[in-house]
C-alpha positions as CSV (number, residue, x, y, z in Angstrom):
1,X,-10.7,8.4,5.4
2,X,-12.4,10.2,2.8
3,X,-12.7,8.7,-0.7
4,X,-12.4,12.5,-2.1
5,X,-9.9,14.2,-0.2
6,X,-6.9,13.0,1.9
7,X,-4.2,16.0,2.0
8,X,-0.8,15.7,1.2
9,X,1.2,12.9,1.1
10,X,4.7,13.0,0.9
11,X,6.7,10.7,-1.7
12,X,10.2,9.7,-0.8
13,X,13.0,7.9,-3.5
14,X,15.6,7.5,-2.2
15,X,18.7,5.7,-4.9
16,X,22.2,4.2,-4.7
17,X,23.3,7.9,-5.4
18,X,20.0,10.7,-4.9
19,X,17.3,11.7,-2.8
20,X,14.2,13.4,-4.0
21,X,11.3,13.9,-1.8
22,X,7.9,15.7,-2.9
23,X,5.0,16.6,-1.3
24,X,1.9,15.3,-3.7
25,X,-1.5,17.7,-3.2
26,X,-4.9,15.5,-4.1
27,X,-4.7,17.2,-7.6
28,X,-1.2,15.2,-8.0
29,X,0.3,19.1,-8.1
30,X,3.7,19.1,-6.0
31,X,3.4,21.3,-3.2
32,X,7.2,21.6,-2.4
33,X,10.1,19.3,-3.3
34,X,14.0,18.5,-2.4
35,X,16.4,17.1,-4.7
36,X,20.1,15.8,-3.7
37,X,22.3,14.1,-5.5
38,X,23.6,12.5,-2.5
39,X,22.3,8.9,-1.6
40,X,20.5,9.3,2.2
41,X,22.5,8.1,4.8
42,X,22.7,9.2,8.3
43,X,21.8,12.8,6.7
44,X,18.4,11.9,5.6
45,X,16.0,13.3,8.8
46,X,18.4,16.4,8.1
47,X,16.5,16.2,4.4
48,X,13.1,15.3,5.8
49,X,13.0,18.2,8.8
50,X,13.8,20.3,6.5
51,X,11.2,19.3,3.9
52,X,8.7,19.3,6.0
53,X,9.6,22.8,7.9
54,X,8.3,24.2,4.1
55,X,6.0,21.8,3.7
56,X,2.1,21.1,4.6
57,X,2.1,18.4,7.1
58,X,1.6,15.3,5.6
59,X,-1.3,12.7,6.1
60,X,1.2,9.9,4.9
61,X,4.6,9.1,3.5
62,X,4.9,6.9,0.4
63,X,8.6,5.2,-0.2
64,X,9.8,3.8,-3.7
65,X,11.3,0.4,-2.7
66,X,13.2,-1.2,-5.7
67,X,12.9,-4.6,-3.9
68,X,10.5,-6.1,-2.2
69,X,11.9,-9.9,-2.1
70,X,10.1,-13.1,-2.4
71,X,7.7,-12.1,0.7
72,X,6.7,-8.6,-0.7
73,X,4.2,-9.0,-3.3
74,X,1.9,-6.0,-3.0
75,X,2.7,-2.3,-2.3
76,X,1.5,-2.6,1.5
77,X,1.4,0.1,4.8
78,X,4.9,-0.5,7.1
79,X,4.8,-1.7,10.7
80,X,7.5,-3.7,12.1
81,X,6.8,-7.2,10.6
82,X,6.9,-5.1,6.9
83,X,10.2,-3.2,8.3
84,X,11.7,-7.1,9.5
85,X,11.0,-8.9,5.9
86,X,12.6,-4.9,3.9
87,X,15.8,-5.8,6.1
88,X,15.9,-9.4,4.3
89,X,15.6,-7.8,0.6
90,X,17.8,-5.7,1.1
91,X,20.7,-8.0,0.2
92,X,18.7,-8.2,-3.2
93,X,19.6,-4.7,-4.3
94,X,22.3,-3.3,-2.2
95,X,23.0,0.4,-3.7
96,X,19.4,0.9,-3.8
97,X,17.4,-0.7,-0.6
98,X,19.7,0.4,2.2
99,X,19.0,4.3,0.9
100,X,15.3,3.9,0.8
101,X,15.6,1.9,4.1
102,X,17.4,5.0,5.5
103,X,15.0,7.2,5.0
104,X,12.2,5.2,6.3
105,X,13.1,4.7,9.1
106,X,13.6,8.3,9.7
107,X,10.3,9.0,8.5
108,X,9.0,6.9,11.1
109,X,10.4,8.7,13.7
110,X,10.2,11.5,12.8
111,X,6.5,11.6,11.6
112,X,5.0,8.8,14.2
113,X,2.0,8.2,13.9
114,X,2.0,8.9,10.1
115,X,1.4,5.9,7.7
116,X,4.2,4.6,6.1
117,X,3.3,3.0,3.0
118,X,6.4,0.9,0.7
119,X,5.3,0.6,-3.0
120,X,7.9,-2.1,-4.6
121,X,9.1,-1.4,-8.2
122,X,8.5,-5.7,-8.1
123,X,5.0,-5.4,-7.7
124,X,4.7,-4.7,-11.2
125,X,5.8,-8.1,-12.2
126,X,4.4,-10.2,-9.2
127,X,2.5,-12.6,-11.5
128,X,5.3,-13.0,-14.1
129,X,4.3,-16.2,-16.0
130,X,6.9,-19.1,-15.2
131,X,8.7,-19.3,-18.3
132,X,9.7,-15.5,-17.9
133,X,10.3,-15.7,-14.0
134,X,13.0,-19.0,-14.0
135,X,16.1,-19.2,-14.5
136,X,17.1,-22.4,-16.3
137,X,19.7,-23.6,-13.0
138,X,19.7,-26.4,-10.5
139,X,16.0,-26.6,-8.8
140,X,18.2,-26.4,-5.0
141,X,18.9,-22.8,-6.1
142,X,15.6,-22.1,-6.9
143,X,13.9,-23.5,-4.4
144,X,16.6,-23.1,-1.2
145,X,17.9,-19.9,-2.1
146,X,15.3,-18.3,-4.3
147,X,16.7,-17.4,-7.3
148,X,14.5,-16.2,-9.8
149,X,13.7,-12.9,-12.0
150,X,12.0,-10.3,-10.9
151,X,11.9,-7.9,-12.5
152,X,12.3,-3.8,-11.7
153,X,11.3,-0.7,-13.1
154,X,8.1,-1.3,-12.4
155,X,6.4,1.9,-10.7
156,X,7.9,3.4,-13.9
157,X,5.6,1.0,-16.1
158,X,2.6,1.9,-14.4
159,X,2.3,5.1,-14.8
160,X,3.7,4.6,-18.4
161,X,1.2,2.3,-18.9
162,X,-1.7,4.3,-18.1
163,X,-0.6,7.7,-19.5
164,X,0.1,5.6,-23.0
165,X,-3.5,4.2,-22.9
166,X,-5.1,7.4,-22.5
167,X,-3.3,8.6,-25.5
168,X,-4.1,5.7,-27.8
169,X,-7.7,6.0,-26.8
170,X,-7.6,2.3,-25.3
171,X,-7.5,0.8,-21.4
172,X,-4.5,-0.9,-20.7
173,X,-6.2,-4.0,-20.3
174,X,-6.5,-4.0,-24.1
175,X,-3.1,-3.0,-25.4
176,X,0.1,-5.0,-26.0
177,X,2.6,-2.9,-25.9
178,X,7.3,-2.4,-25.3
179,X,7.8,-0.1,-23.2
180,X,11.6,1.0,-22.3
181,X,12.8,2.6,-19.1
182,X,15.8,4.5,-20.5
183,X,17.7,6.8,-17.1
184,X,20.9,5.7,-15.2
185,X,19.1,1.7,-15.0
186,X,17.7,0.4,-18.1
187,X,15.5,-1.9,-19.0
188,X,12.3,-3.2,-21.0
189,X,9.1,-4.6,-20.3
190,X,6.2,-6.7,-22.2
191,X,2.7,-5.8,-21.3
192,X,0.2,-7.7,-22.7
193,X,-3.5,-6.8,-21.3
194,X,-2.1,-4.8,-19.1
195,X,-0.2,-7.1,-17.1
196,X,4.1,-7.8,-17.0
197,X,4.4,-10.9,-19.1
198,X,8.2,-10.5,-19.7
199,X,10.9,-8.0,-18.6
200,X,14.9,-7.4,-19.2
201,X,16.1,-7.5,-15.6
202,X,16.0,-10.3,-13.5
203,X,17.1,-11.3,-10.1
204,X,19.0,-8.0,-9.2
205,X,18.7,-4.6,-10.8
206,X,22.1,-5.7,-13.0
207,X,20.7,-7.9,-15.5
208,X,19.1,-7.0,-19.1
209,X,19.8,-3.6,-21.3
210,X,23.5,-1.3,-21.1
211,X,23.0,1.1,-18.6
212,X,24.7,4.3,-17.3
213,X,27.5,3.0,-15.0
214,X,25.6,-0.7,-15.1
215,X,27.1,-3.7,-17.5
216,X,23.6,-5.3,-18.2
217,X,24.0,-8.9,-18.8
218,X,27.3,-10.1,-19.2
219,X,28.2,-14.4,-19.8
220,X,28.4,-15.5,-16.5
221,X,31.3,-17.8,-17.8
222,X,33.0,-14.6,-18.5
223,X,32.9,-13.6,-14.7
224,X,33.8,-16.7,-13.1
225,X,37.1,-16.9,-15.8
226,X,38.1,-13.8,-14.0
227,X,37.7,-15.0,-10.5
228,X,39.4,-18.6,-11.6
229,X,42.3,-17.1,-14.1
230,X,42.8,-13.5,-13.0
231,X,42.3,-13.8,-9.4
232,X,39.8,-11.1,-9.3
233,X,37.0,-11.4,-5.7
234,X,33.3,-11.0,-6.3
235,X,33.5,-8.0,-4.2
236,X,36.0,-6.7,-7.2
237,X,33.6,-7.8,-9.7
238,X,30.6,-6.9,-8.3
239,X,32.1,-3.2,-7.7
240,X,33.3,-3.0,-11.3
241,X,29.8,-4.0,-12.8
242,X,27.6,-1.7,-10.8
243,X,29.6,1.7,-11.1
244,X,32.3,0.9,-13.7
245,X,31.1,-0.6,-16.6
246,X,27.9,0.7,-18.8
247,X,28.4,3.8,-21.2
248,X,30.9,5.1,-18.6
249,X,32.6,1.6,-19.2
250,X,32.6,2.4,-22.8
251,X,33.4,5.3,-23.2
252,X,36.0,6.3,-20.4
253,X,34.5,9.5,-20.0
254,X,30.8,9.8,-18.9
255,X,27.7,7.8,-18.4
256,X,25.3,10.6,-19.8
257,X,24.2,10.0,-23.3
258,X,24.3,13.8,-23.7
259,X,27.5,14.2,-23.1
260,X,28.0,11.3,-25.8
261,X,26.6,12.6,-28.1
262,X,28.4,15.5,-28.6
263,X,31.4,14.3,-28.4
264,X,30.5,11.7,-30.9
265,X,29.7,14.5,-33.1
266,X,33.6,16.2,-32.4
267,X,34.5,12.5,-33.4
268,X,35.4,10.3,-30.5
269,X,35.2,7.1,-31.4
270,X,34.9,5.6,-28.1
271,X,31.8,7.6,-27.0
272,X,30.5,6.4,-30.9
273,X,31.1,2.9,-29.5
274,X,29.6,3.3,-26.1
275,X,26.0,5.0,-28.2
276,X,26.6,1.9,-30.8
277,X,26.5,-1.2,-28.2
278,X,23.9,0.8,-25.8
279,X,21.5,1.5,-28.9
280,X,22.1,-2.3,-30.1
281,X,21.6,-3.7,-26.6
282,X,17.8,-1.7,-26.7
283,X,16.8,-3.0,-29.9
284,X,18.1,-6.6,-28.6
285,X,16.0,-5.7,-25.2
286,X,12.8,-4.2,-27.2
287,X,13.0,-7.0,-30.0
288,X,13.2,-9.7,-27.4
289,X,10.5,-8.1,-25.4
290,X,7.8,-8.2,-28.3
291,X,8.4,-12.5,-29.2
292,X,5.8,-12.0,-25.2
293,X,3.6,-10.5,-27.7
294,X,0.6,-11.6,-30.3
295,X,0.9,-7.9,-31.5
296,X,2.5,-4.7,-30.8
297,X,0.0,-1.8,-30.4
298,X,3.0,0.6,-29.8
299,X,6.6,0.9,-28.3
300,X,6.6,3.6,-25.2
301,X,10.0,5.5,-24.4
302,X,10.3,6.9,-20.7
303,X,13.2,7.2,-17.9
304,X,15.5,10.2,-18.2
305,X,17.2,8.6,-21.8
306,X,14.0,7.9,-23.1
307,X,12.1,11.1,-22.6
308,X,15.2,13.7,-23.5
309,X,17.5,11.9,-25.7
310,X,15.7,12.2,-29.2
311,X,19.1,10.6,-30.9
312,X,18.6,7.5,-28.8
313,X,15.0,6.9,-29.7
314,X,15.9,7.4,-33.3
315,X,19.0,5.1,-33.5
316,X,16.7,2.6,-31.8
317,X,13.6,2.9,-33.5
318,X,14.9,3.2,-37.3
319,X,16.9,0.1,-37.0
320,X,13.7,-1.9,-35.6
321,X,11.8,-2.2,-39.1
322,X,11.1,-6.4,-38.0
323,X,9.2,-5.1,-36.0
324,X,7.6,-2.5,-38.1
325,X,8.9,0.7,-36.6
326,X,10.2,3.3,-38.6
327,X,12.1,6.7,-37.4
328,X,11.5,10.2,-38.6
329,X,10.6,10.7,-34.9
330,X,9.6,13.9,-34.2
331,X,10.4,16.2,-30.9
332,X,7.5,16.0,-28.1
333,X,5.7,19.3,-28.1
334,X,5.7,20.0,-25.1
335,X,8.6,17.6,-22.7
336,X,6.0,17.9,-19.4
337,X,3.7,16.5,-21.3
338,X,2.9,12.7,-22.9
339,X,2.8,12.2,-26.8
340,X,2.7,10.4,-29.6
341,X,5.8,11.4,-32.0
342,X,5.7,8.9,-35.0
343,X,4.5,9.6,-37.9
344,X,0.9,10.3,-38.5
345,X,-0.3,6.8,-39.8
346,X,2.9,4.9,-38.4
347,X,1.8,1.4,-38.1
348,X,3.4,1.3,-34.8
349,X,3.0,4.5,-32.6
350,X,6.1,5.5,-30.5
351,X,4.8,7.5,-27.3
352,X,7.3,9.3,-24.9
353,X,6.0,9.3,-21.4
354,X,7.7,11.4,-18.7
355,X,9.2,10.0,-15.9
356,X,5.8,9.6,-12.7
357,X,7.8,7.0,-10.5
358,X,7.0,9.9,-7.7
359,X,3.6,10.3,-9.4
360,X,3.0,6.1,-9.1
361,X,3.8,6.3,-5.5
362,X,1.6,9.0,-4.5
363,X,-1.3,7.2,-6.4
364,X,0.0,4.0,-4.9
365,X,-0.1,5.5,-1.3
366,X,-3.5,7.0,-1.3
367,X,-5.1,4.3,-2.9
368,X,-3.7,1.9,0.4
369,X,-5.2,4.6,2.4
370,X,-8.2,4.5,1.3
371,X,-8.9,0.6,1.5
372,X,-7.4,0.9,5.1
């Protein structure tokens, strides 16, 4: 295929509670798109057909897949062998991978002969140093069960890193930054010389920061105590930690920071608590990531909360003075473009990058096509 112009690429981003489809042209422009606020399942073929009826025929389909498991460590074109490995990886991210596979299977059936690319959030962290990768658990657990830290949000981090590097006028390989992806799922990542060297999410996307309705890290002893002393089953605990915790569990009303900021202003103590816990864990995670760097060249925010919620950014930065960060952040001049929002001359620049996971999938898919 030509190294210059390949044609339209369809990108599928199927999440635990949403489906986003977009067709990108060679210049990165969106030619057609479809968003649904429900997880894809049996209706995946219908959503794909509707978009394909409206859009130019794609030369390839790129799929965002949260977890590649232990064997899929690079973005790859999908054949039957890769599809079998993806089935095995589904157990590691049961909220995210099965919906993505439903869309992948529908696309393979509707578009026979069109290359399908699997682009993994775990790839960005594939070479984590052993100190950041390994859990301090029995060797048999690590060897027999593959228990290790994988990390997630890698497609978002790859996009944000390159955009931040352009703004800062330095190549990614010359940067040491912390990137915070704050959205429905939240994590932070330490990037040293263009490579992930630590991240807050681990074996599953449940570890780390407080999230919209996921708990983030909880003392494992508390979880076994709930099982042995109070009779909660593993399914009870898994469901509560994934669906009824985080901002929703703390506030009792909403998992949306915009709602919580308004409720706090109206006097809600539970909304204030939810935001306090959330921003505290963000600061803790960012500081922990900075410990894996030799210096901090910038703090980068991305994700829906990271790019849209100025109150959260301000509360995080204003209380990280130990890292050289300060408050007084401004609102980005253009919400659709990356921007430096710290004061001119700030010791540590603060950057906001609009979420670009779909654009990164388009980019990785085109790289795979050119290499094939």
